[in-house]
DRENZAKOL-40852 format. One line per field, with one value per residue: residue number from 1; chain; x, y, z of N, C-alpha, C in turn. Coordinates in pm, 1 decimal, always signed. Layout:
% DRENZAKOL-40852
seq	c(NUM/...);
mol	c(A/...);
n.east	c(X/...);
n.north	c(Y/...);
n.up	c(Z/...);
ca.east	c(X/...);
ca.north	c(Y/...);
ca.up	c(Z/...);
c.east	c(X/...);
c.north	c(Y/...);
c.up	c(Z/...);
//
This chain:
% DRENZAKOL-40852
seq	c(1/2/3/4/5/6/7/8/9/10/11/12/13/14/15/16/17/18/19/20/21/22/23/24/25/26/27/28/29/30/31/32/33/34/35/36/37/38/39/40/41/42/43/44/45/46/47/48/49/50/51/52/53/54/55/56/57/58/59/60/61/62/63/64/65/66/67/68/69/70/71/72/73/74/75/76/77/78/79/80/81/82/83/84/85/86/87/88/89/90/91/92/93/94/95/96/97/98/99/100/101/102/103/104/105/106/107/108/109/110);
mol	c(A/A/A/A/A/A/A/A/A/A/A/A/A/A/A/A/A/A/A/A/A/A/A/A/A/A/A/A/A/A/A/A/A/A/A/A/A/A/A/A/A/A/A/A/A/A/A/A/A/A/A/A/A/A/A/A/A/A/A/A/A/A/A/A/A/A/A/A/A/A/A/A/A/A/A/A/A/A/A/A/A/A/A/A/A/A/A/A/A/A/A/A/A/A/A/A/A/A/A/A/A/A/A/A/A/A/A/A/A/A);
n.east	c(+357.5/+261.2/+299.1/+430.9/+180.9/-23.1/-304.6/-442.8/-739.1/-878.0/-743.7/-752.2/-610.6/-366.5/-53.6/-68.6/-76.6/-230.6/-231.5/-303.3/-385.9/-517.3/-807.8/-1000.4/-864.4/-701.1/-428.3/-393.9/-179.0/-105.8/-40.7/+215.4/+544.4/+577.2/+655.7/+801.1/+711.2/+786.3/+689.3/+492.0/+166.2/-10.5/+219.1/+398.0/+471.1/+706.9/+764.6/+932.9/+1021.2/+1094.6/+844.7/+775.9/+824.5/+777.8/+561.2/+407.9/+155.1/-167.0/-459.8/-320.9/-124.1/+135.0/+434.1/+372.4/+278.4/-13.4/-187.7/-408.1/-613.5/-842.2/-1157.6/-1198.7/-1069.2/-1042.8/-974.2/-1138.9/-1365.3/-1564.0/-1512.5/-1312.9/-1064.9/-938.5/-592.4/-341.8/-8.5/+323.5/+566.8/+661.8/+749.5/+554.9/+521.3/+757.7/+716.4/+729.2/+529.1/+393.1/+191.1/-40.8/-237.6/-142.8/-223.3/-378.1/-165.2/+32.1/+386.6/+562.3/+795.9/+1041.8/+1049.2/+1264.7);
n.north	c(+953.5/+1216.8/+1574.8/+1729.1/+1836.5/+1835.5/+1638.7/+1325.4/+1242.6/+1077.1/+840.8/+704.9/+529.2/+528.4/+387.8/+62.3/-236.9/-549.5/-786.2/-1120.7/-1279.5/-1504.8/-1652.7/-1453.2/-1206.7/-924.0/-728.1/-392.4/-180.3/+137.8/+425.1/+392.5/+445.2/+532.1/+279.1/+131.2/-105.4/-433.4/-688.5/-948.3/-1024.2/-1277.0/-1373.9/-1525.4/-1370.9/-1283.0/-1217.5/-916.0/-880.8/-659.8/-481.7/-259.4/+98.4/+375.9/+630.9/+903.3/+881.2/+879.6/+981.4/+1173.9/+1403.2/+1419.1/+1221.0/+904.2/+596.1/+426.2/+204.1/-61.0/-320.1/-543.1/-709.0/-797.5/-866.0/-642.6/-308.5/-49.7/-195.2/-392.5/-437.1/-273.7/-418.1/-487.0/-413.9/-547.3/-489.2/-612.2/-590.7/-305.0/+38.3/+269.2/+595.0/+563.9/+338.6/-16.5/-215.2/-522.3/-648.1/-480.6/-192.0/+98.2/+432.8/+726.4/+1005.6/+907.9/+857.2/+641.4/+379.9/+137.6/-167.2/-334.6);
n.up	c(-1366.6/-1147.4/-1164.7/-880.3/-653.2/-836.5/-949.4/-1070.9/-1116.2/-1291.1/-1306.5/-1045.0/-855.6/-970.2/-1056.1/-956.1/-748.9/-666.6/-415.9/-359.2/-69.9/-2.0/+159.0/+110.2/+135.8/+28.7/-54.4/-140.0/-305.2/-387.1/-603.0/-693.4/-831.8/-1171.9/-1400.7/-1214.8/-1102.6/-1017.1/-1034.2/-1191.2/-1330.1/-1157.8/-1036.8/-769.2/-462.7/-203.9/+147.0/+210.1/-46.4/-313.8/-469.2/-605.1/-640.7/-421.9/-524.8/-710.7/-842.2/-1006.1/-819.8/-645.1/-457.1/-374.3/-332.4/-199.7/-35.2/-77.2/+110.9/+161.2/+302.0/+165.2/+81.0/-176.6/-509.2/-675.2/-759.2/-584.8/-528.1/-302.0/+57.4/+307.5/+525.2/+856.4/+900.1/+1037.9/+1163.8/+1230.9/+1491.5/+1516.9/+1585.1/+1754.8/+1812.9/+1956.3/+2116.3/+2130.4/+1927.9/+1911.0/+1761.7/+1580.0/+1475.7/+1314.6/+1422.6/+1304.2/+1292.2/+1457.4/+1504.0/+1313.5/+1312.0/+1203.3/+1382.9/+1621.3);
ca.east	c(+368.8/+208.9/+379.4/+390.3/+72.5/-130.7/-365.5/-503.1/-854.8/-926.6/-671.6/-745.7/-505.9/-238.7/+12.2/-97.8/-82.1/-314.0/-175.4/-401.6/-332.5/-606.9/-911.3/-1065.5/-784.8/-623.6/-358.5/-384.6/-73.1/-133.1/+38.4/+353.9/+615.8/+561.2/+761.6/+880.5/+655.4/+881.7/+622.6/+401.3/+36.9/-11.4/+347.6/+403.4/+564.6/+748.0/+788.5/+1057.9/+1049.6/+1061.3/+737.5/+766.1/+876.7/+683.6/+550.5/+308.7/+68.6/-310.2/-522.2/-221.3/-56.4/+275.4/+476.6/+337.3/+223.4/-147.9/-202.9/-518.7/-652.6/-982.4/-1210.9/-1220.5/-945.1/-1059.5/-965.7/-1265.5/-1475.8/-1556.1/-1497.9/-1182.5/-1047.2/-828.8/-460.4/-243.3/+134.4/+402.8/+696.9/+693.9/+747.6/+454.1/+560.5/+868.3/+681.4/+723.2/+398.2/+417.4/+87.9/-139.0/-266.6/-107.1/-331.4/-346.0/-91.3/+146.1/+513.7/+585.5/+931.4/+1064.4/+1084.7/+1394.4);
ca.north	c(+1021.5/+1352.8/+1687.7/+1752.1/+1931.0/+1807.7/+1507.2/+1262.1/+1169.4/+978.6/+717.2/+728.9/+453.4/+540.9/+258.5/-14.1/-382.4/-616.2/-915.8/-1215.5/-1352.2/-1615.6/-1623.7/-1327.0/-1091.9/-870.8/-602.5/-295.6/-81.1/+230.8/+546.7/+353.5/+520.4/+482.2/+191.6/+70.9/-232.6/-538.5/-819.1/-974.0/-1082.3/-1415.8/-1410.7/-1540.6/-1278.1/-1323.0/-1108.1/-844.8/-864.3/-529.7/-495.9/-131.8/+212.9/+479.3/+730.1/+1009.5/+857.0/+875.2/+1093.1/+1196.1/+1532.7/+1402.9/+1081.4/+825.8/+464.8/+400.5/+61.1/-110.3/-459.7/-546.0/-843.8/-822.7/-848.8/-536.2/-174.5/+22.0/-287.0/-463.8/-367.4/-275.0/-508.0/-443.0/-450.2/-542.6/-494.6/-674.4/-541.3/-168.6/+137.6/+374.3/+699.0/+512.6/+216.0/-135.3/-277.7/-654.7/-669.2/-373.6/-107.3/+237.6/+529.9/+853.8/+1101.9/+845.9/+847.0/+499.1/+340.8/-6.0/-224.3/-404.8);
ca.up	c(-1238.1/-1148.7/-1119.2/-741.0/-633.8/-931.5/-933.2/-1187.2/-1063.9/-1388.0/-1275.2/-900.2/-786.6/-1040.1/-1074.8/-834.6/-753.5/-567.0/-377.3/-304.8/+45.5/+29.0/+260.1/+72.6/+179.5/-82.5/-27.4/-248.8/-289.9/-496.0/-625.4/-717.9/-934.6/-1308.1/-1449.1/-1106.8/-1054.8/-1052.1/-1036.9/-1302.0/-1296.7/-1113.0/-977.7/-623.4/-399.2/-69.7/+240.5/+190.2/-188.8/-371.3/-568.7/-675.3/-566.4/-381.3/-629.9/-706.0/-957.1/-975.8/-747.8/-540.9/-472.7/-340.3/-325.5/-81.3/-64.3/-25.0/+136.9/+241.1/+290.2/+125.4/+62.9/-319.8/-585.0/-774.0/-701.8/-571.7/-499.9/-174.8/+184.8/+371.5/+639.4/+943.6/+847.5/+1146.5/+1134.3/+1338.1/+1536.6/+1475.0/+1692.3/+1743.1/+1909.1/+2035.9/+2189.5/+2046.8/+1910.0/+1853.9/+1661.1/+1594.0/+1361.3/+1341.2/+1436.1/+1239.8/+1372.9/+1525.4/+1434.0/+1298.3/+1273.5/+1203.0/+1512.8/+1630.5);
c.east	c(+320.0/+318.3/+336.1/+287.1/-43.5/-180.1/-420.7/-623.0/-911.4/-859.7/-645.9/-631.0/-369.0/-182.9/-6.6/-86.2/-178.9/-252.6/-284.6/-335.7/-412.2/-709.7/-981.9/-997.4/-692.1/-559.6/-356.9/-273.4/-79.0/-39.8/+185.7/+413.3/+600.3/+681.7/+839.3/+828.9/+740.2/+817.9/+526.4/+270.1/+52.9/+122.2/+333.3/+507.2/+594.0/+771.5/+926.0/+1094.7/+1010.4/+957.0/+720.7/+820.3/+765.8/+681.4/+441.8/+218.5/-76.9/-359.2/-439.7/-154.0/+91.4/+306.4/+436.1/+289.6/+87.3/-159.3/-335.5/-547.6/-801.4/-1026.1/-1241.4/-1090.1/-948.5/-1053.3/-1104.2/-1385.5/-1455.7/-1536.2/-1354.5/-1182.6/-938.5/-695.2/-355.5/-99.9/+206.2/+531.3/+735.4/+690.3/+642.7/+482.0/+664.4/+840.5/+671.0/+581.7/+424.2/+317.3/-17.6/-158.9/-228.1/-231.3/-286.4/-274.6/+26.4/+271.4/+550.2/+728.2/+939.9/+1102.5/+1218.6/+1377.2);
c.north	c(+1164.8/+1454.5/+1713.3/+1863.9/+1912.2/+1664.1/+1456.7/+1179.3/+1066.7/+842.4/+717.6/+657.2/+471.8/+403.7/+179.3/-163.2/-429.9/-753.2/-998.7/-1295.3/-1478.5/-1570.4/-1490.6/-1205.0/-1050.6/-738.8/-517.9/-198.0/+9.1/+351.1/+514.9/+433.4/+452.4/+398.1/+117.9/-64.6/-347.2/-676.6/-826.3/-1031.7/-1231.5/-1462.3/-1425.3/-1443.5/-1326.6/-1199.2/-1047.6/-821.1/-723.3/-552.6/-369.3/-22.4/+312.2/+588.5/+832.1/+996.5/+855.3/+999.2/+1124.5/+1330.9/+1526.0/+1254.3/+1020.3/+689.0/+454.8/+249.7/+37.9/-254.6/-461.0/-690.0/-879.1/-797.0/-736.3/-401.2/-109.4/-65.8/-348.8/-373.0/-377.1/-368.9/-450.2/-494.9/-441.5/-554.8/-553.4/-596.7/-406.3/-78.9/+241.9/+475.5/+646.6/+383.8/+98.8/-192.5/-412.1/-688.2/-561.4/-297.6/+36.2/+327.5/+661.0/+945.9/+1041.5/+855.1/+699.2/+474.8/+189.3/-52.4/-293.0/-551.1);
c.up	c(-1254.1/-1117.0/-975.3/-729.2/-729.0/-912.7/-1065.2/-1140.7/-1162.4/-1367.3/-1124.2/-829.7/-850.5/-1071.8/-946.3/-859.3/-646.3/-542.2/-311.7/-193.2/+75.3/+131.2/+236.2/+133.8/+65.5/-39.7/-153.8/-213.9/-411.3/-493.2/-644.3/-833.4/-1070.7/-1349.3/-1342.7/-1059.5/-1108.7/-1063.1/-1154.4/-1249.9/-1266.0/-1053.9/-827.3/-569.1/-258.4/+16.1/+216.0/+45.1/-234.2/-480.1/-652.3/-586.0/-535.1/-487.4/-604.5/-828.6/-912.6/-904.0/-623.5/-565.4/-439.2/-328.9/-191.6/-127.6/+1.2/-10.6/+206.7/+207.4/+260.6/+99.2/-82.2/-396.4/-688.3/-702.9/-698.8/-543.4/-361.5/-55.9/+235.0/+490.4/+729.2/+889.5/+958.4/+1095.2/+1254.3/+1363.8/+1477.3/+1597.6/+1659.3/+1852.8/+2007.9/+2111.9/+2091.8/+2046.4/+1842.3/+1744.9/+1681.5/+1465.6/+1396.6/+1342.2/+1373.7/+1339.0/+1447.7/+1437.8/+1433.7/+1248.5/+1269.5/+1342.4/+1506.8/+1602.2);
//
């Protein structure tokens, strides 16, 4: 993990995992806390399962989770894909299926 305000560009993603959803869709979750990843390579994961803790590793200046959906199983390769989320609040309004927009306040839906 980085000291807050410092970055490690040599390990851009820091501690990360990639989840294969099938159909050439792969979730990348990066900047996880050192030593917090709870899953193993080739392990099946389920919705709601803890896979790691939010951290400040890699090319990051503060703790956060970097998430994106891509079409390749390798960090830094392939193209990004739209990543819709279900049942969340965006600026107080319930969104049944959508993608958050930069600057919105996002909360868990009911």
